[in-house]
C-alpha positions in Angstrom: 22.7 100.0 93.4 26.4 100.3 94.3 28.8 100.5 91.3 32.0 98.6 91.4 34.8 101.1 92.0 37.1 98.7 90.1 35.4 99.3 86.8 38.2 100.3 84.4 38.5 103.5 82.4 37.3 102.5 78.9 37.0 105.8 77.0 39.1 109.0 77.1 37.9 112.4 75.9 40.8 114.2 74.1 40.7 117.9 73.5 43.6 119.5 71.5 45.7 116.5 72.3 45.1 116.6 76.0 43.0 114.0 77.9 40.2 116.1 79.4 37.8 113.5 80.8 37.5 109.8 81.2 34.6 107.3 81.3 34.6 104.1 83.3 32.2 101.3 82.5 31.6 97.6 81.9 31.0 95.4 78.9 30.0 91.8 78.3 30.2 89.9 75.1 28.3 86.7 74.8 28.6 83.9 72.3 25.5 82.8 70.3 24.8 80.1 72.9 24.8 82.7 75.7 28.1 81.9 77.3 30.4 84.8 78.2 33.2 85.3 75.8 34.6 88.5 77.3 33.8 90.4 80.5 35.3 93.8 81.3 34.3 95.4 84.6 31.3 94.4 86.7 28.8 92.5 84.5 26.8 91.0 87.3 25.4 94.0 89.3 21.8 94.8 88.2 21.3 97.9 86.1 18.3 99.6 84.7 18.6 98.9 80.9 16.4 101.9 80.1 15.4 101.9 76.4 17.5 98.8 75.6 14.6 97.1 77.3 12.1 98.1 74.6 12.5 95.0 72.4 11.7 92.8 75.4 8.7 94.9 76.2 7.6 94.6 72.6 7.9 90.8 72.7 5.9 90.9 75.9 3.1 92.7 74.1 3.2 90.1 71.4 3.0 87.4 74.1 0.0 89.2 75.6 -1.8 89.0 72.2 -0.9 92.2 70.4 -1.8 92.0 66.7 0.3 94.4 64.7 2.3 94.7 61.4 6.0 94.6 61.4 6.5 98.3 60.5 4.4 99.4 63.5 6.2 96.8 65.7 9.5 98.5 64.9 8.1 101.8 66.2 7.0 100.0 69.3 10.7 99.2 69.9 11.8 102.8 69.1 13.6 105.6 70.9 12.8 107.9 68.0 13.7 111.5 67.2 10.1 112.7 66.9 10.4 113.3 63.2 7.1 113.6 61.3 7.1 110.0 60.1 7.4 108.8 63.7 4.7 111.1 65.0 2.2 110.3 62.2 2.7 106.5 62.7 2.2 106.7 66.5 -1.0 108.8 66.0 -2.2 106.3 63.3 -1.7 103.4 65.7 -3.7 105.2 68.4 -6.5 106.1 66.0 -6.7 102.5 64.8 -7.3 101.4 68.4 -10.0 104.1 68.9 -7.7 106.2 71.1 -6.0 109.6 70.9 -2.8 111.3 71.9 -4.4 112.2 75.2 -4.4 108.5 76.2 -0.6 108.3 76.1 1.0 108.4 79.6 4.4 109.4 78.2 5.3 113.1 78.9 5.1 115.7 76.1 8.3 116.5 74.2 7.0 118.9 73.0 3.9 116.8 72.5 3.2 113.3 73.7 3.3 111.7 70.2 6.7 113.2 69.6 8.2 111.9 72.8 10.8 109.2 71.9 8.7 106.4 73.6 5.4 107.2 72.0 5.5 104.1 69.8 6.0 101.9 72.8 3.1 103.5 74.6 0.9 103.3 71.5 1.7 99.6 71.3 0.9 99.1 75.0 -2.4 100.9 74.6 -3.3 98.9 71.4 -2.5 95.7 73.3 -4.9 96.7 76.1 -7.7 97.6 73.6 -7.3 94.3 71.7 -7.3 92.3 75.0 -10.2 94.2 76.6 -7.9 95.5 79.4 -8.2 98.9 81.0 -6.2 101.7 79.3 -6.3 104.3 82.1 -3.8 102.4 84.3 -1.8 100.6 81.6 1.6 101.8 83.1 0.8 100.4 86.6 3.2 97.5 87.3 0.2 95.5 88.5 -1.6 95.9 85.2 -2.1 92.6 83.4 0.0 93.8 80.4 2.9 94.8 82.7 2.8 91.5 84.4 3.1 89.7 81.1 6.0 91.9 80.1 7.7 91.2 83.4 7.3 87.5 82.9 8.8 87.9 79.4 11.8 89.7 80.8 12.5 87.0 83.4 12.3 84.3 80.7 14.6 86.2 78.3 17.2 87.2 80.8 17.1 84.0 82.9 17.3 86.2 86.0 14.9 87.4 88.6 14.0 91.1 88.4 16.2 92.8 90.9 14.2 96.1 91.1 11.2 97.7 89.5 11.4 101.4 88.8 9.6 104.1 86.7 11.3 104.9 83.4 11.5 108.4 82.0 8.4 107.7 79.9 6.4 106.6 83.0 6.4 102.9 82.0 7.7 100.2 84.5 11.4 99.5 84.2 13.1 96.3 85.4 16.6 95.9 86.6 18.9 92.9 85.8 22.6 92.4 85.0 24.5 93.3 81.8 24.9 89.5 81.3 21.1 89.1 81.4 20.7 92.0 79.0 23.1 90.4 76.5 21.4 87.0 76.7 18.0 88.5 76.4 19.0 90.7 73.4 20.5 87.7 71.6 17.2 85.8 72.1 15.0 88.6 71.0 17.2 89.1 67.9 15.9 85.7 66.6 12.3 86.7 67.0 9.8 88.7 64.9 10.7 91.7 67.0 14.4 91.6 65.9 13.3 91.1 62.2 11.0 94.1 62.4 13.7 96.3 63.9 16.4 95.3 61.3 13.9 95.9 58.5 13.1 99.4 59.7 16.2 101.0 61.2 15.0 104.6 60.7 11.8 103.9 62.7 13.9 102.5 65.6 15.8 105.7 66.1 15.9 108.3 63.4 18.1 110.5 61.2 21.7 110.4 62.4 21.1 108.3 65.5 23.4 105.5 66.6 21.0 102.6 66.2 19.9 103.6 62.7 23.5 104.3 61.6 24.8 101.0 63.0 22.1 98.8 61.5 22.5 100.5 58.1 26.3 100.2 58.2 26.5 96.5 59.3 23.9 94.3 57.6 22.1 92.0 60.0 23.1 93.9 63.1 20.5 94.6 65.7 21.1 97.6 68.0 19.2 99.4 70.7 20.5 102.2 72.9 19.3 103.1 76.3 19.7 106.2 78.5 22.4 106.5 81.1 25.0 105.0 78.9 23.4 101.6 78.2 23.6 99.9 74.8 23.1 96.4 73.4 23.7 95.0 70.0 23.6 91.5 68.4 25.7 90.5 65.3 24.2 88.3 62.6 25.7 85.2 64.1 24.2 85.8 67.5 27.2 87.2 69.3 26.0 90.0 71.5 27.5 93.0 73.3 26.0 94.8 76.3 27.5 97.8 78.0 27.0 100.6 80.5 29.1 103.6 81.5 29.3 104.3 85.2 28.5 108.0 84.9 25.7 107.4 82.4 27.4 109.2 79.6 25.9 108.3 76.3 28.8 109.9 74.4 31.1 107.0 75.3 28.9 104.4 73.8 29.9 104.8 70.2 33.6 104.3 70.7 32.9 101.3 73.0 30.6 99.7 70.4 32.9 100.3 67.5 35.8 98.8 69.5 33.8 95.7 70.1 32.8 95.5 66.4 36.4 95.7 65.3 37.6 93.2 67.8 34.9 90.8 66.6 35.8 91.3 63.0 32.5 92.8 62.0 33.3 95.1 59.1 31.0 97.4 57.1 30.6 96.4 53.4 31.4 99.7 51.7 33.4 102.9 52.1 30.4 105.0 53.2 29.5 102.6 55.9 33.1 102.5 57.1 33.1 106.3 57.3 30.0 106.1 59.6 31.6 103.5 61.8 34.9 105.5 62.0 32.9 108.6 63.0 31.0 106.7 65.8 34.3 105.3 66.9 35.9 108.6 67.6 32.7 110.5 68.7 32.9 112.7 65.7 31.6 116.2 66.4 31.4 115.8 70.2 34.6 117.6 71.1 34.3 121.1 69.6 36.2 124.4 70.0 34.9 127.5 68.3 32.4 125.4 66.4 35.1 123.2 65.0 36.1 119.6 65.9 39.2 119.9 68.0 39.4 116.4 69.6 37.9 113.0 69.8 36.6 110.3 72.1 38.8 107.2 72.0 38.9 103.9 73.8 41.9 103.3 75.9 44.8 101.1 74.8 44.2 98.9 77.8 40.6 98.3 76.7 41.5 97.5 73.2 44.2 95.1 74.4 41.9 93.3 76.8 39.3 92.9 74.0 41.9 91.5 71.7 43.2 89.1 74.3 39.8 87.8 75.4 38.4 87.5 71.9 41.5 86.3 70.1 
């Protein structure tokens, strides 16, 4: 793809009071009915949504006939930290399907069941076993499961798939616009997949991770990060935010998300949650000197002003 050179600087990295680096990017905010409320930067060029795509893949598995409880369904949507609870649940899913860790196609990190996408792959394999489909080639884009998932993505986004790639976990990955991502995320938030994720925020990410923190801090919020600076979140009323940084920097996501939450008037309900949101908003702990925090990430004044103007 070719990035728009006009994408604005949205986040600054400040060290000791000096702007050290900047991150350009794009963001779209859609209303509950899918119409665009705010567009900043290029929201039409297709991108790979990376793990923000997982809820759509999970819905595709359900459409293909997957029978699973909601707790395991949350793990299917996860980019988890490989904590013991994540690993044990992925292994249990495989065992229930008569499979083992060796059947996973995701790479080891340091073992396959600990890799952040192991829940998704366990769900794909379980779907194949339940449907009587082959498991050896379940990540092939032409596999019956992947065709159902692709059809689900098209239905959710309302767009044709612009490109098919291989994700870091070896599963097929589909490209579409940030606008398509936002509309799809809003739709999936109203399904059983969204309910399972909101009910199990730790399984979706893990201790100290953005998605877990955001969903715990703002009741009813659905959030899913993706690699290369992608993120999507839906507020309880269906308003949805989708974003990507041009340079793929994940560190810029927190300030951008928090800026959108504040502009939309979505406030945490208690002081502890507010502290979490404030920390994400300034990239707490990311700008260090001598082991101490000596700076912050912050959204630009221009970005804040544009959000306020378009959402006001």
